N, C-alpha and C positions, 0 to 999 in steps of 0.2 A: 629757876624761873626768872630770877633777877638777871641772870646772864643773858637770857633770850631777849629781855626788855632792853638791856644795854646794847645788844647786837642790833636790835631793831632801830634804836636811836642812832647808832653809828651808820647803819645802812641808809637811814633817811638822810643823815647829814651828807654821806657820800653821794647819794643820789642827787642832792642839791648841786654838787660840783659837776655832775654829768647829766644835767637835765635833758630830757628827750624832747623832740619837737611835738610829741603828742600832748604835752602839757598845755593847759588852757592859756591863751594869751591875755594880757592885760589883767583886769580885775574880775574876770568872769570866774565865779566860783562853781566848781562842779556840783551837780545835784548829789545829795547824800546817797550812800549805798542804801538801797531799799531794804525794808524789814525782812521780806522773804529771803533775800539773798544772804543777809546776816544770819538768819535762822538756819538756813541750809549749811552755811559755813560752820556755825557753832555745832550743829548736829554732826557734821562730817568729822570735825576735830574730836568731839566727844567719843564717837564710835571708834575712830582710829586709835585714840589713846587707850581706850578700854580694851580693844582687841589686841593691840600691840603688847600691852602690859600683861594681859591674860596669857598670851602666847609665850612671852618671856618667862612667866611663872611656870607654865607647863613644860617649857623647853629651856631649862636653865643653862644648858651647854651651848645654846645658840647665841653667840656674842652679838651678831648683827641685830637680832630682834631685841635683845637686851639693850643695846645702844639706842635703838629707835625708841623704846619705851622711856628710857631715861632722858634723852635729849629732846625728843619731840613732845614730851609732857608740857613743855613751856609754850607750845604753839598757840593754845587758846589765849594765854596771857598776851602774847605778842599780837594776836589778832585784835583783842580787846583794846590794847594800847593804840593801835592804828585806828580803830573805829572811834575811840575817844577823841582823837585828833580830828577825824571826819565830823564829829558832832560839835566841836568847839567853834562858836561863831566868830571868834576874833583871830582865827588862824588864816594866813594868807592863802589865796587860791592855789598857788604852786605847792604849798605844804599839804593842803587838803588832797590835791591830786596825787602826790607821792604817798601819803598815808593810805589812800584808797588803793593804790597800786600794791602797796605792801600787804594790806589786808587781803586783797584778792590772791596774792601769791601764797599767803599762809593757807587760805581756803583751798587753793589748788594742791598744795602740799598735803593737806589732810585727805583730800579726795584720792590723790595718787597713793597715799599711804594705805588707805583702806584697800585699794586694788593690790598693792604690793603684799600686804598681809595675807590677803586671800590667795594670791598666786604662790606665796611662800609656804603654803600648806597649813595655815592657821585659820581657825574659824571664829 
């Protein structure tokens, strides 16, 4: 879990070097990610991790599912770290934008993970 947090910090730092033109200009801070979106992301990650780890337990010879359970278990922590940056009032608008982008990438990974687990034959 610490590894994922470190990777997120590195990703956020690297993103600063390659800032996209989608970032807000000047001092305009993006609106915080809304509570319903945060809740959907948290629920998607919870469901994904539960299903991936249950599948890994039921199918111990499936290395791919086991790897997803072990590595992706850190996704909720990575999302919470990014959302914490989104909530911090003293963070620059560019950093808030990058944190929101990373949080949404994690949410998308969890949603895609639920779909992958389902199509992989796990319930």
